[in-house]
NUMIDO-371037 format. One line per 3 residues: number of its first residue (from 1); their letters; for each residue x, y, z of N, C-alpha, C, O. Coordinates in nm, 2 decimals. Example, Ala and Ser with C-alpha at 12.3 -4.5 7.8 and 13.67 -1.06 7.14 Angstrom:
<recs>
1> AS> 1.32,-0.57,0.78,1.23,-0.45,0.78,1.32,-0.33,0.78,1.42,-0.33,0.85  1.28,-0.22,0.71,1.37,-0.11,0.71,1.29,0.00,0.79,1.34,0.11,0.80
</recs>
This chain:
<recs>
1> MRA> -1.54,2.69,-0.36,-1.43,2.62,-0.42,-1.40,2.52,-0.28,-1.39,2.56,-0.16  -1.40,2.38,-0.31,-1.39,2.29,-0.20,-1.24,2.28,-0.17,-1.15,2.28,-0.26  -1.22,2.29,-0.05,-1.10,2.23,0.04,-1.02,2.10,-0.04,-1.07,2.01,-0.10
4> ELV> -0.88,2.15,-0.02,-0.76,2.07,-0.08,-0.78,1.94,0.01,-0.78,1.94,0.14  -0.80,1.83,-0.05,-0.79,1.73,0.00,-0.63,1.69,0.01,-0.54,1.75,-0.05  -0.62,1.55,0.13,-0.51,1.49,0.11,-0.46,1.42,0.00,-0.34,1.42,-0.04
7> RDV> -0.58,1.35,-0.06,-0.54,1.30,-0.19,-0.47,1.38,-0.30,-0.38,1.33,-0.37  -0.52,1.51,-0.31,-0.49,1.61,-0.41,-0.33,1.66,-0.41,-0.27,1.73,-0.50  -0.26,1.61,-0.27,-0.13,1.63,-0.28,-0.01,1.51,-0.23,0.11,1.51,-0.24
10> MTP> -0.11,1.40,-0.18,-0.01,1.25,-0.16,0.04,1.20,-0.26,-0.01,1.21,-0.38  0.17,1.12,-0.22,0.23,1.05,-0.34,0.13,0.90,-0.37,0.07,0.82,-0.30  0.14,0.92,-0.49,0.04,0.75,-0.50,0.14,0.66,-0.50,0.25,0.69,-0.53
13> GVV> 0.08,0.53,-0.46,0.15,0.40,-0.48,0.22,0.41,-0.35,0.33,0.45,-0.34  0.15,0.38,-0.23,0.22,0.36,-0.10,0.33,0.22,-0.13,0.30,0.14,-0.23  0.47,0.19,-0.04,0.46,0.08,-0.08,0.50,0.04,0.05,0.55,0.13,0.12
16> AVR> 0.50,-0.07,0.10,0.47,-0.16,0.20,0.57,-0.30,0.22,0.61,-0.37,0.12  0.60,-0.30,0.31,0.65,-0.48,0.35,0.54,-0.51,0.51,0.50,-0.44,0.61  0.54,-0.64,0.48,0.49,-0.72,0.60,0.57,-0.71,0.74,0.69,-0.71,0.75
19> PDA> 0.48,-0.71,0.85,0.58,-0.70,0.96,0.71,-0.79,0.99,0.80,-0.75,1.06  0.69,-0.92,0.93,0.78,-1.01,0.95,0.92,-1.03,0.83,1.01,-1.11,0.82  0.89,-0.91,0.76,0.99,-0.85,0.65,1.09,-0.85,0.71,1.09,-0.83,0.83
22> SLV> 1.21,-0.88,0.64,1.35,-0.85,0.72,1.37,-0.74,0.69,1.28,-0.67,0.64  1.53,-0.68,0.74,1.52,-0.53,0.74,1.63,-0.55,0.61,1.63,-0.45,0.55  1.70,-0.64,0.58,1.76,-0.67,0.43,1.63,-0.66,0.30,1.64,-0.59,0.20
25> EAA> 1.54,-0.74,0.34,1.42,-0.67,0.25,1.35,-0.57,0.23,1.28,-0.55,0.13  1.37,-0.51,0.33,1.31,-0.36,0.33,1.39,-0.28,0.28,1.36,-0.18,0.21  1.55,-0.30,0.33,1.64,-0.19,0.26,1.65,-0.22,0.10,1.64,-0.13,0.02
28> QLM> 1.67,-0.36,0.06,1.62,-0.39,-0.06,1.51,-0.31,-0.16,1.54,-0.27,-0.27  1.40,-0.29,-0.11,1.27,-0.25,-0.17,1.31,-0.09,-0.13,1.27,-0.02,-0.23  1.37,-0.03,-0.05,1.36,0.14,-0.06,1.49,0.13,-0.17,1.49,0.24,-0.21
31> RAQ> 1.58,0.09,-0.21,1.67,0.09,-0.27,1.64,0.10,-0.42,1.66,0.20,-0.49  1.56,-0.04,-0.48,1.50,-0.05,-0.58,1.38,0.05,-0.62,1.37,0.08,-0.74  1.30,0.11,-0.52,1.19,0.22,-0.54,1.25,0.38,-0.51,1.18,0.48,-0.50
34> DIG> 1.39,0.34,-0.49,1.44,0.50,-0.48,1.34,0.58,-0.37,1.28,0.68,-0.39  1.35,0.51,-0.26,1.24,0.57,-0.15,1.34,0.58,0.00,1.44,0.51,0.02  1.29,0.65,0.08,1.37,0.62,0.20,1.27,0.56,0.33,1.33,0.52,0.43
37> DVV> 1.17,0.55,0.32,1.09,0.45,0.41,0.98,0.38,0.32,0.95,0.40,0.20  0.93,0.29,0.44,0.80,0.22,0.39,0.72,0.19,0.52,0.77,0.18,0.63  0.59,0.19,0.49,0.49,0.14,0.55,0.48,-0.02,0.58,0.45,-0.10,0.49
40> VAD> 0.51,-0.04,0.73,0.48,-0.21,0.77,0.32,-0.21,0.77,0.24,-0.13,0.82  0.30,-0.30,0.72,0.13,-0.33,0.68,0.11,-0.49,0.72,0.19,-0.57,0.68  0.00,-0.52,0.81,-0.04,-0.66,0.81,-0.17,-0.65,0.75,-0.28,-0.63,0.80
43> GQR> -0.15,-0.67,0.60,-0.28,-0.66,0.53,-0.32,-0.52,0.49,-0.24,-0.44,0.44  -0.44,-0.49,0.52,-0.51,-0.31,0.55,-0.47,-0.24,0.65,-0.49,-0.12,0.66  -0.41,-0.32,0.73,-0.35,-0.23,0.86,-0.22,-0.24,0.88,-0.13,-0.33,0.88
46> VVG> -0.22,-0.08,0.90,-0.09,-0.02,0.93,-0.02,-0.05,1.04,-0.10,-0.04,1.14  0.08,-0.09,1.08,0.15,-0.17,1.20,0.24,-0.03,1.21,0.24,0.04,1.31  0.32,0.01,1.11,0.42,0.12,1.19,0.49,0.18,1.01,0.43,0.18,0.90
49> LLT> 0.61,0.23,1.04,0.66,0.31,0.94,0.81,0.32,0.95,0.89,0.39,1.02  0.83,0.24,0.88,0.99,0.18,0.85,1.08,0.28,0.78,1.03,0.30,0.67  1.18,0.34,0.82,1.29,0.43,0.76,1.38,0.40,0.73,1.41,0.29,0.78
52> DRD> 1.48,0.45,0.64,1.64,0.42,0.62,1.72,0.46,0.77,1.83,0.41,0.80  1.65,0.54,0.84,1.72,0.60,0.93,1.66,0.50,1.09,1.73,0.48,1.19  1.60,0.47,1.08,1.55,0.33,1.14,1.62,0.20,1.15,1.63,0.14,1.25
55> ITI> 1.66,0.16,1.01,1.74,0.08,1.01,1.88,0.08,1.07,1.92,-0.01,1.14  1.96,0.21,1.01,2.08,0.27,1.04,2.10,0.25,1.16,2.18,0.17,1.21  1.99,0.36,1.27,2.00,0.37,1.42,1.96,0.26,1.51,2.03,0.25,1.61
58> RAV> 1.87,0.18,1.48,1.79,0.10,1.58,1.82,-0.06,1.53,1.76,-0.16,1.58  1.92,-0.06,1.44,1.96,-0.21,1.41,2.11,-0.20,1.40,2.18,-0.20,1.49  2.16,-0.17,1.25,2.32,-0.17,1.23,2.38,-0.12,1.33,2.48,-0.18,1.36
61> ADG> 2.35,0.02,1.42,2.42,0.08,1.47,2.46,0.01,1.64,2.55,0.03,1.73  2.37,-0.08,1.63,2.37,-0.21,1.74,2.42,-0.33,1.71,2.39,-0.44,1.77  2.49,-0.31,1.59,2.53,-0.47,1.57,2.45,-0.58,1.55,2.49,-0.69,1.58
64> VDP> 2.31,-0.57,1.51,2.21,-0.69,1.52,2.24,-0.73,1.36,2.30,-0.67,1.27  2.18,-0.85,1.36,2.16,-0.93,1.23,2.06,-0.89,1.13,1.96,-0.96,1.13  2.06,-0.78,1.03,1.93,-0.72,0.94,1.87,-0.83,0.85,1.80,-0.80,0.76
67> LTV> 1.90,-0.94,0.87,1.89,-1.07,0.78,1.76,-1.14,0.88,1.66,-1.18,0.83  1.78,-1.13,1.01,1.73,-1.17,1.10,1.64,-1.08,1.19,1.55,-1.13,1.26  1.65,-0.95,1.18,1.56,-0.89,1.24,1.45,-0.81,1.17,1.48,-0.72,1.08
70> SAR> 1.34,-0.84,1.20,1.21,-0.78,1.17,1.18,-0.64,1.15,1.22,-0.55,1.22  1.09,-0.61,1.01,1.05,-0.45,1.04,1.00,-0.42,1.13,1.02,-0.31,1.18  0.91,-0.51,1.18,0.78,-0.49,1.32,0.90,-0.44,1.40,0.90,-0.32,1.43
73> SVC> 0.98,-0.51,1.44,1.10,-0.50,1.57,1.16,-0.34,1.56,1.17,-0.27,1.66  1.19,-0.31,1.44,1.27,-0.14,1.43,1.18,-0.06,1.39,1.20,0.05,1.41  1.07,-0.09,1.31,0.98,0.04,1.27,0.91,0.13,1.41,0.92,0.09,1.53
76> TPD> 0.86,0.24,1.38,0.82,0.31,1.44,0.66,0.28,1.44,0.58,0.28,1.34  0.61,0.24,1.58,0.49,0.16,1.55,0.39,0.29,1.55,0.41,0.41,1.55  0.26,0.19,1.56,0.14,0.31,1.53,0.14,0.46,1.50,0.09,0.54,1.59
79> PLT> 0.20,0.49,1.36,0.21,0.61,1.32,0.12,0.71,1.29,0.02,0.65,1.24  0.09,0.85,1.29,-0.04,0.92,1.29,-0.07,0.89,1.12,0.01,0.90,1.02  -0.20,0.86,1.11,-0.25,0.88,0.95,-0.35,0.93,0.96,-0.43,0.93,1.05
82> VAP> -0.36,0.98,0.81,-0.49,1.05,0.79,-0.56,0.95,0.64,-0.50,0.85,0.58  -0.67,1.00,0.62,-0.74,0.91,0.50,-0.72,1.05,0.36,-0.71,1.17,0.36  -0.72,0.96,0.25,-0.71,1.05,0.12,-0.83,1.17,0.13,-0.82,1.28,0.09
85> GDP> -0.92,1.12,0.19,-1.06,1.22,0.15,-1.02,1.36,0.30,-1.05,1.48,0.29  -0.98,1.30,0.37,-0.95,1.43,0.48,-0.87,1.58,0.41,-0.79,1.58,0.32  -0.91,1.66,0.48,-0.88,1.81,0.44,-0.72,1.79,0.44,-0.69,1.72,0.53
88> VTQ> -0.61,1.85,0.36,-0.49,1.90,0.40,-0.47,1.98,0.53,-0.37,1.97,0.59  -0.57,2.06,0.56,-0.53,2.12,0.70,-0.54,2.05,0.80,-0.45,2.06,0.89  -0.64,1.96,0.83,-0.64,1.84,0.92,-0.50,1.78,0.92,-0.45,1.75,1.03
91> AVA> -0.43,1.76,0.81,-0.30,1.66,0.76,-0.18,1.76,0.87,-0.12,1.73,0.98  -0.20,1.89,0.79,-0.09,2.00,0.85,-0.09,2.03,1.00,0.01,2.07,1.06  -0.20,2.01,1.06,-0.23,2.02,1.21,-0.15,1.96,1.28,-0.05,1.99,1.34
94> LMR> -0.25,1.79,1.25,-0.17,1.66,1.31,0.01,1.71,1.30,0.08,1.73,1.40  0.05,1.70,1.17,0.20,1.74,1.17,0.25,1.83,1.26,0.37,1.81,1.30  0.17,1.92,1.28,0.28,2.02,1.33,0.24,2.01,1.50,0.31,2.05,1.59
97> AHA> 0.12,1.94,1.52,0.12,1.92,1.69,0.22,1.78,1.74,0.30,1.78,1.83  0.20,1.68,1.65,0.32,1.62,1.68,0.44,1.62,1.64,0.51,1.52,1.67  0.52,1.74,1.55,0.63,1.75,1.53,0.69,1.63,1.42,0.79,1.56,1.44
100> VR> 0.62,1.63,1.30,0.61,1.55,1.21,0.72,1.62,1.09,0.67,1.73,1.05  0.81,1.59,1.04,0.86,1.64,0.96,0.83,1.58,0.79,0.89,1.63,0.70
</recs>
C-alpha cells in the first residue's frame, strides 16, 4: 500500500493574485470564489499567502487605502510549501512543527 500523497487530499485549483494586485482586487476574487485566502505569486514563484484576516488586521484596521496597497505588502511572506507528490505525513509534520492551522 502506497503512502497517501498531498495530491490525494489537497484542494485542486489554487487561486492566486500577482504581488502588485490591490487588496480590493484580492478581496473581490476571494468573494467571487467563496474562499478566505489566495496565494500571492510572481509567475510560478510563491511570494506569500494573503488571507481575509490579513486584509482586515494589517490594512483596514490601520486605515490604509485597500485600493492602493498591494497584496505583497500585507501577505504573510514565504509560506511553508509542500509539493503534490510529497507524503501527507510530511505536510502534517510541518504543520505541527510550525503551528499551522
